[in-house]
DSSP file (Angstrom, degrees, kcal/mol; ACC not computed):
  #  RESIDUE AA STRUCTURE BP1 BP2  ACC     N-H-->O    O-->H-N    N-H-->O    O-->H-N    TCO  KAPPA ALPHA  PHI   PSI    X-CA   Y-CA   Z-CA
    1    1 A X              0   0    0      0, 0.0   109,-0.1     0, 0.0   108,-0.1   0.000 360.0 360.0 360.0 137.8   80.4   96.4   92.4
    2    2 A X        -     0   0    0    108,-0.2     2,-0.3   107,-0.1   108,-0.1  -0.169 360.0-144.6 -69.6 164.0   83.7   98.0   93.3
    3    3 A X        -     0   0    0      2,-0.0   106,-2.7     0, 0.0     2,-0.4  -0.964  13.1-123.4-130.4 148.4   85.6  100.6   91.3
    4    4 A X  E     -A  108   0A   0     -2,-0.3     2,-0.3   104,-0.2   104,-0.2  -0.775  36.6-178.7 -86.5 132.8   89.3  101.3   90.6
    5    5 A X  E     -A  107   0A   0    102,-2.8   102,-2.5    -2,-0.4     2,-0.4  -0.967  13.5-162.3-135.8 151.1   90.2  104.9   91.6
    6    6 A X  E     +A  106   0A   0     -2,-0.3     2,-0.3   100,-0.2   100,-0.2  -0.996  11.9 171.2-135.6 141.1   93.5  106.9   91.5
    7    7 A X  E     -A  105   0A   0     98,-3.0    98,-2.7    -2,-0.4     2,-0.4  -0.933  22.2-144.7-141.1 162.8   94.5  110.1   93.3
    8    8 A X  E     -A  104   0A   0     13,-0.4     2,-0.6    -2,-0.3    96,-0.2  -0.988  13.2-158.4-131.4 123.4   97.6  112.2   93.9
    9    9 A X  E     -A  103   0A   0     94,-2.6    94,-2.4    -2,-0.4     2,-0.7  -0.906   7.5-149.4-103.6 117.6   98.1  113.9   97.2
   10   10 A X  E     -A  102   0A   0     -2,-0.6    92,-0.2    92,-0.2     2,-0.1  -0.775  24.5-132.0 -84.0 118.1  100.4  116.9   97.2
   11   11 A X        -     0   0    0     90,-3.1    89,-3.0    -2,-0.7    90,-0.2  -0.364  12.2-155.8 -74.4 148.8  102.1  117.0  100.6
   12   12 A X        -     0   0    0      2,-0.3    87,-0.3    87,-0.3    -1,-0.1   0.570  45.8-106.0 -98.3 -12.7  102.2  120.2  102.6
   13   13 A X  S    S+     0   0    0      1,-0.5     2,-0.2    85,-0.3    86,-0.1   0.216  99.4  76.2  97.9 -12.4  105.2  119.4  104.8
   14   14 A X  S    S-     0   0    0     84,-0.1    -1,-0.5     1,-0.1     2,-0.5  -0.392 106.0 -57.3-108.3-167.2  102.9  118.8  107.8
   15   15 A X        -     0   0    0     -2,-0.2     2,-0.4    81,-0.1    81,-0.2  -0.666  60.1-165.6 -77.9 124.3  100.7  116.0  108.7
   16   16 A X  E     -E   95   0B   0     79,-3.3    79,-2.5    -2,-0.5     2,-0.4  -0.941  18.6-133.0-117.9 132.0   98.2  115.5  105.8
   17   17 A X  E >   -E   94   0B   0     -2,-0.4     3,-2.1    77,-0.2    77,-0.2  -0.658  19.6-134.9 -77.3 130.3   95.0  113.4  105.8
   18   18 A X  G >  S+     0   0    0     75,-2.7     3,-2.0    72,-0.6    73,-0.2   0.769  99.6  72.3 -61.6 -24.6   94.9  111.3  102.6
   19   19 A X  G >  S+     0   0    0     71,-0.8     3,-1.7    74,-0.4    -1,-0.3   0.684  78.1  78.6 -65.2 -15.7   91.3  112.2  102.0
   20   20 A X  G <  S+     0   0    0     -3,-2.1    -1,-0.3     1,-0.3     5,-0.2   0.660  81.8  67.8 -63.9 -14.5   92.5  115.7  101.0
   21   21 A X  G <  S+     0   0    0     -3,-2.0   -13,-0.4    -4,-0.2    -1,-0.3   0.620  77.8 102.9 -78.2 -14.3   93.5  114.0   97.7
   22   22 A X  S X  S-     0   0    0     -3,-1.7     3,-1.9    -4,-0.2   -15,-0.1  -0.459  89.6 -93.7 -71.5 140.7   89.8  113.5   96.9
   23   23 A X  T 3  S+     0   0    0      1,-0.3    -1,-0.1    -2,-0.1     3,-0.1  -0.308 106.5   5.0 -58.0 129.7   88.4  116.0   94.3
   24   24 A X  T 3  S+     0   0    0      1,-0.2     2,-0.7    -4,-0.1    -1,-0.3   0.514  92.2 134.9  78.9   5.6   86.8  119.0   96.0
   25   25 A X    <   +     0   0    0     -3,-1.9    -1,-0.2    -5,-0.2     3,-0.1  -0.787   4.5 142.0 -94.9 114.9   87.7  118.1   99.6
   26   26 A X        +     0   0    0     -2,-0.7     2,-0.6    -3,-0.1    -1,-0.2   0.451  55.2  80.0-121.5  -8.9   89.1  120.9  101.6
   27   27 A X    >   -     0   0    0      1,-0.1     3,-1.7     2,-0.0    -1,-0.1  -0.903  66.7-152.0-104.8 120.6   87.6  120.1  105.0
   28   28 A X  T 3  S+     0   0    0     -2,-0.6    -1,-0.1     1,-0.3    -9,-0.1   0.562  90.5  71.5 -67.5  -8.8   89.4  117.3  106.9
   29   29 A X  T 3  S+     0   0    0      2,-0.1    -1,-0.3     0, 0.0     2,-0.2   0.542  71.6 116.8 -83.3  -5.0   86.1  116.3  108.6
   30   30 A X    <   -     0   0    0     -3,-1.7     2,-0.3     1,-0.0   -11,-0.1  -0.435  56.3-148.0 -67.8 127.9   84.8  114.8  105.3
   31   31 A X        -     0   0    0     -2,-0.2     2,-0.2    59,-0.0    -2,-0.1  -0.659  22.5-169.1 -89.7 153.9   84.1  111.0  105.4
   32   32 A X        -     0   0    0     -2,-0.3   -13,-0.0     1,-0.1    59,-0.0  -0.769  26.9 -56.1-139.9-179.9   84.7  109.2  102.2
   33   33 A X        -     0   0    0     -2,-0.2    57,-0.5     1,-0.1     2,-0.3  -0.182  53.8-114.3 -60.8 147.3   84.2  106.0  100.3
   34   34 A X  E     -B   89   0A   0     55,-0.1    76,-1.6    56,-0.1     2,-0.4  -0.646  26.4-147.6 -86.7 141.8   85.5  102.7  101.8
   35   35 A X  E     -BC  88 109A   0     53,-3.0    53,-2.1    -2,-0.3    74,-0.3  -0.877  17.2-158.0-112.3 141.2   88.3  100.8  100.0
   36   36 A X  E    S+     0   0A   0     72,-3.2    47,-2.3    -2,-0.4    46,-0.5   0.836  87.2   4.8 -75.9 -37.4   89.0   97.0   99.8
   37   37 A X  E     -DC  81 108A   0     71,-1.3    71,-2.1    45,-0.2     2,-0.3  -0.993  64.1-166.7-151.7 141.9   92.6   97.7   99.0
   38   38 A X  E     -DC  80 107A   0     42,-2.5    42,-2.7    -2,-0.3     2,-0.4  -0.949   4.6-161.0-126.3 151.8   94.9  100.6   98.7
   39   39 A X  E     -DC  79 106A   0     67,-2.7    67,-2.3    -2,-0.3     2,-0.4  -0.999   9.0-164.0-128.6 134.0   98.4  101.0   97.2
   40   40 A X  E     +DC  78 105A   0     38,-2.5    38,-3.4    -2,-0.4     2,-0.3  -0.969  12.3 171.9-122.0 134.3  100.6  104.0   98.2
   41   41 A X  E     - C   0 104A   0     63,-2.3    63,-3.1    -2,-0.4     2,-0.2  -0.999  33.0-118.5-144.8 136.2  103.7  105.0   96.2
   42   42 A X  E     - C   0 103A   0     -2,-0.3    33,-0.3    34,-0.3    61,-0.2  -0.523  42.3-107.2 -71.0 140.7  106.1  107.9   96.3
   43   43 A X    >   -     0   0    0     59,-2.1     3,-1.7    -2,-0.2    26,-0.4  -0.345  25.5-117.7 -66.2 149.6  106.1  110.0   93.0
   44   44 A X  T 3  S+     0   0    0      1,-0.3    -1,-0.1    28,-0.1    28,-0.1   0.663 111.9  57.1 -67.0 -15.1  109.2  109.5   90.9
   45   45 A X  T 3  S+     0   0    0     27,-0.1    -1,-0.3    57,-0.1    -2,-0.1   0.438  81.0 116.8 -94.1   0.5  110.1  113.2   91.2
   46   46 A X    <   -     0   0    0     -3,-1.7    26,-0.2    56,-0.1    23,-0.1  -0.293  48.0-163.0 -69.4 156.2  110.2  113.2   95.0
   47   47 A X        +     0   0    0      2,-0.1     2,-0.3     1,-0.1    -1,-0.1   0.337  69.4  38.0-119.4   2.4  113.4  113.9   96.8
   48   48 A X  S    S-     0   0    0     19,-0.1    21,-0.2    50,-0.1    -1,-0.1  -0.963  85.9 -93.0-148.5 161.6  112.6  112.5  100.3
   49   49 A X        -     0   0    0     -2,-0.3    49,-0.4    19,-0.1     2,-0.4  -0.245  31.9-133.3 -72.0 166.2  110.8  109.6  101.9
   50   50 A X  E     -F   66   0B   0     16,-2.5    16,-3.3    47,-0.1     2,-0.4  -0.960  10.4-150.7-120.4 140.0  107.1  109.7  103.0
   51   51 A X  E     -FG  65  96B   0     45,-2.6    45,-2.3    -2,-0.4     2,-0.4  -0.933  12.6-165.4-114.4 136.0  105.9  108.4  106.4
   52   52 A X  E     +FG  64  95B   0     12,-2.5    11,-2.7    -2,-0.4    12,-2.4  -0.940  31.5  98.3-124.1 139.6  102.3  107.0  106.7
   53   53 A X  E     - G   0  94B   0     41,-2.6    41,-2.7    -2,-0.4     9,-0.1  -0.879  66.9 -33.4-178.4-145.4  100.3  106.4  109.9
   54   54 A X  S >  S-     0   0    0     -2,-0.3     3,-2.0    39,-0.2    -1,-0.1  -0.128  80.4 -71.5 -89.1-168.0   97.6  107.8  112.1
   55   55 A X  T 3  S+     0   0    0      1,-0.3   -40,-0.1    37,-0.1    40,-0.1   0.604 133.1  54.9 -64.7 -11.3   97.0  111.5  113.0
   56   56 A X  T 3  S+     0   0    0     38,-0.1    -1,-0.3     2,-0.0     5,-0.1   0.155  78.9 146.5-103.1  16.6  100.2  111.5  115.1
   57   57 A X    <   +     0   0    0     -3,-2.0     2,-0.3     3,-0.1     5,-0.2  -0.191  15.5 157.5 -58.6 143.4  102.5  110.2  112.3
   58   58 A X        -     0   0    0      3,-2.4    38,-0.1    -6,-0.1    -6,-0.1  -0.918  58.1 -94.4-153.5 174.2  106.0  111.5  112.2
   59   59 A X  S    S+     0   0    0     -2,-0.3     3,-0.2     1,-0.2    -7,-0.1   0.822 128.4  43.8 -64.8 -30.1  109.5  110.5  110.9
   60   60 A X  S    S+     0   0    0      1,-0.2     2,-0.4    -9,-0.0    -1,-0.2   0.723 122.3  34.9 -86.4 -23.7  110.1  108.9  114.3
   61   61 A X  S    S+     0   0    0     -5,-0.1    -3,-2.4   -10,-0.0     2,-0.3  -0.909  79.6 128.7-138.7 106.3  106.7  107.2  114.8
   62   62 A X        -     0   0    0     -2,-0.4    -9,-0.2    -5,-0.2     3,-0.1  -0.951  51.4-138.4-150.5 165.1  104.9  105.8  111.7
   63   63 A X  S    S+     0   0    0    -11,-2.7     2,-0.4    -2,-0.3   -10,-0.2   0.806  90.9  27.8 -97.5 -36.8  103.3  102.7  110.4
   64   64 A X  E     -F   52   0B   0    -12,-2.4   -12,-2.5     2,-0.0     2,-0.5  -0.961  61.8-157.2-126.1 143.1  104.7  102.7  106.8
   65   65 A X  E     -F   51   0B   0     -2,-0.4     2,-0.7   -14,-0.2   -14,-0.2  -0.983   7.3-164.0-117.3 117.1  107.9  104.1  105.4
   66   66 A X  E     -F   50   0B   0    -16,-3.3   -16,-2.5    -2,-0.5     3,-0.1  -0.901  23.2-137.7-106.0 110.5  107.8  104.8  101.7
   67   67 A X        -     0   0    0     -2,-0.7   -25,-0.2   -18,-0.2     8,-0.2  -0.083  24.9 -85.7 -69.4 163.0  111.4  105.2  100.6
   68   68 A X        -     0   0    0    -21,-0.1     2,-0.2     1,-0.1    -1,-0.2  -0.462  52.8-107.0 -60.7 129.1  112.8  107.8   98.3
   69   69 A X    >   -     0   0    0    -26,-0.4     3,-0.8   -21,-0.2     2,-0.4  -0.428  36.6-118.3 -61.9 130.0  112.4  106.6   94.7
   70   70 A X  G >  S-     0   0    0      3,-0.4     3,-1.4     1,-0.2    -1,-0.1  -0.548  82.5 -16.4 -72.6 123.1  115.8  105.5   93.4
   71   71 A X  G 3  S-     0   0    0     -2,-0.4    -1,-0.2     1,-0.3     3,-0.1   0.847 122.6 -58.5  57.0  40.1  117.1  107.4   90.4
   72   72 A X  G <  S+     0   0    0     -3,-0.8     2,-0.5     1,-0.2    -1,-0.3   0.786 107.9 123.7  58.7  28.4  113.7  109.0   89.5
   73   73 A X  S <  S-     0   0    0     -3,-1.4    -3,-0.4   -30,-0.1    -1,-0.2  -0.986  71.0-109.5-116.9 125.2  112.2  105.5   89.0
   74   74 A X        -     0   0    0     -2,-0.5   -31,-0.1    -5,-0.2     3,-0.1  -0.226  33.1-134.8 -55.7 136.1  109.1  104.9   91.2
   75   75 A X        -     0   0    0    -33,-0.3    -6,-0.1    -8,-0.2    -1,-0.1  -0.191  42.0 -63.2 -77.5 179.3  109.8  102.4   94.0
   76   76 A X        -     0   0    0      1,-0.1   -34,-0.3   -35,-0.1     2,-0.2  -0.304  56.7-110.5 -65.0 148.4  107.4   99.6   94.9
   77   77 A X        -     0   0    0    -36,-0.1     2,-0.4    -3,-0.1   -36,-0.2  -0.539  24.3-126.7 -78.3 145.4  104.0  100.4   96.1
   78   78 A X  E     -D   40   0A   0    -38,-3.4   -38,-2.5    -2,-0.2     2,-0.4  -0.810  27.0-138.4 -91.3 133.9  103.1   99.8   99.7
   79   79 A X  E     -D   39   0A   0     -2,-0.4     2,-0.5   -40,-0.2   -40,-0.2  -0.756  19.9-172.2 -98.2 139.7   99.9   97.7  100.1
   80   80 A X  E     -D   38   0A   0    -42,-2.7   -42,-2.5    -2,-0.4     2,-0.2  -0.952  54.1 -60.2-122.8 106.5   97.1   98.2  102.6
   81   81 A X  E     -D   37   0A   0     -2,-0.5   -44,-0.2     1,-0.3     2,-0.2  -0.605   9.4-133.3 102.5-167.2   94.8   95.2  102.2
   82   82 A X        -     0   0    0    -46,-0.5     2,-0.5    -2,-0.2    -1,-0.3   0.366  45.3-163.6 -77.3 149.5   93.0   93.5  100.6
   83   83 A X        -     0   0    0    -47,-2.3     3,-0.1    -3,-0.2     5,-0.1  -0.913  16.1-160.6-107.0 127.1   90.4   93.4  103.3
   84   84 A X  S    S+     0   0    0     -2,-0.5     2,-0.4     1,-0.2    -1,-0.1   0.866  81.7  16.0 -74.2 -36.7   87.6   90.8  103.0
   85   85 A X  S    S+     0   0    0      1,-0.2    -1,-0.2   -49,-0.1    25,-0.0  -0.999 112.6  29.5-139.6 141.1   85.3   92.7  105.4
   86   86 A X  S    S-     0   0    0     -2,-0.4    -1,-0.2    -3,-0.1     2,-0.1   0.686  75.3-118.1  81.7 116.0   85.3   96.2  106.6
   87   87 A X        -     0   0    0     -3,-0.1     2,-0.4   -53,-0.0   -51,-0.2  -0.338  10.5-133.0 -84.0 164.7   86.7   99.0  104.4
   88   88 A X  E     -B   35   0A   0    -53,-2.1   -53,-3.0    -8,-0.1     2,-0.3  -0.935  23.5-150.5-110.2 141.4   89.6  101.3  105.0
   89   89 A X  E >   -B   34   0A   0     -2,-0.4     3,-1.9   -55,-0.2     4,-0.2  -0.868  21.8-129.5-115.5 147.7   89.0  105.0  104.3
   90   90 A X  G >  S+     0   0    0    -57,-0.5     3,-1.4    -2,-0.3   -71,-0.8   0.810 108.8  66.5 -60.9 -28.1   91.4  107.7  103.1
   91   91 A X  G 3  S+     0   0    0      1,-0.2    -1,-0.3   -73,-0.2   -60,-0.0   0.639  96.8  55.9 -67.9 -13.5   90.1  109.8  106.0
   92   92 A X  G <  S+     0   0    0     -3,-1.9     2,-0.4   -75,-0.1    -1,-0.2   0.447  98.6  71.9 -96.3  -1.4   91.6  107.3  108.5
   93   93 A X    <   -     0   0    0     -3,-1.4   -75,-2.7    -4,-0.2   -74,-0.4  -0.925  58.9-169.6-123.7 141.4   95.2  107.6  107.1
   94   94 A X  E     -EG  17  53B   0    -41,-2.7   -41,-2.6    -2,-0.4     2,-0.3  -0.898   0.5-166.4-128.2 154.2   97.7  110.3  107.4
   95   95 A X  E     -EG  16  52B   0    -79,-2.5   -79,-3.3    -2,-0.3     2,-0.4  -0.964   5.4-162.5-138.9 154.9  101.1  111.1  105.8
   96   96 A X  E     + G   0  51B   0    -45,-2.3   -45,-2.6    -2,-0.3     2,-0.3  -0.998  30.3 124.3-137.9 138.2  104.0  113.4  106.3
   97   97 A X        -     0   0    0    -83,-0.5   -84,-0.2    -2,-0.4   -47,-0.1  -0.937  60.9 -39.0-170.0-173.9  106.7  114.3  103.9
   98   98 A X  S >  S-     0   0    0    -49,-0.4     3,-1.8    -2,-0.3   -85,-0.3  -0.393  70.5 -96.3 -67.1 135.1  108.4  117.2  102.1
   99   99 A X  T 3  S+     0   0    0    -87,-0.3   -87,-0.3     1,-0.3    -1,-0.1  -0.206 106.5  15.4 -54.3 140.6  106.2  120.1  101.0
  100  100 A X  T 3  S+     0   0    0    -89,-3.0    -1,-0.3     1,-0.3     2,-0.2   0.457  95.1 123.0  71.2   6.4  105.1  119.9   97.3
  101  101 A X    <   -     0   0    0     -3,-1.8   -90,-3.1   -90,-0.2     2,-0.4  -0.572  57.7-121.9 -89.1 164.4  106.1  116.2   96.9
  102  102 A X  E     -A   10   0A   0    -92,-0.2   -59,-2.1    -2,-0.2     2,-0.5  -0.877  15.8-160.2-120.8 136.8  103.5  113.8   95.8
  103  103 A X  E     -AC   9  42A   0    -94,-2.4   -94,-2.6    -2,-0.4     2,-0.4  -0.970  21.1-146.2-107.6 119.6  102.0  110.6   97.2
  104  104 A X  E     -AC   8  41A   0    -63,-3.1   -63,-2.3    -2,-0.5     2,-0.4  -0.715  16.8-168.8 -87.0 135.0  100.3  108.5   94.5
  105  105 A X  E     +AC   7  40A   0    -98,-2.7   -98,-3.0    -2,-0.4     2,-0.4  -0.989  11.1 173.1-128.0 125.0   97.3  106.5   95.8
  106  106 A X  E     +AC   6  39A   0    -67,-2.3   -67,-2.7    -2,-0.4     2,-0.3  -0.968  12.7 161.1-127.3 150.5   95.4  103.8   93.9
  107  107 A X  E     -AC   5  38A   0   -102,-2.5  -102,-2.8    -2,-0.4     2,-0.5  -0.993  36.4-128.3-160.8 166.0   92.6  101.7   95.3
  108  108 A X  E     -AC   4  37A   0    -71,-2.1   -72,-3.2    -2,-0.3   -71,-1.3  -0.987  32.3-139.1-121.7 123.5   89.7   99.4   94.7
  109  109 A X  E       C   0  35A   0   -106,-2.7   -74,-0.3    -2,-0.5  -107,-0.1  -0.291 360.0 360.0 -80.0 163.3   86.4  100.3   96.5
  110  110 A X              0   0    0    -76,-1.6  -108,-0.2  -108,-0.1   -75,-0.1   0.431 360.0 360.0 -72.9 360.0   84.0   97.9   98.2
């Protein structure tokens, strides 16, 4: 049976692997649990957008654009899934944004 999980990734200002939000994960080679669905949202205290994609993600080349939250109110969450078969893992997704800003992650595991 799946589980609901939540994480907060503090961005470094460089390209960050989302699996670094997992408790105790400091090594980017770590594989992790598969998710049926993920939701990504910029924290309400952020001051800049977040870009999400593969390991080459940048402001110019990205898969998802998570806009700056308007007036310290969280914007809508971006959905990845739900997937009927085959999970998505946090270790497969990367983000780039301003250092010390936060990407909120919620998901439901397979």
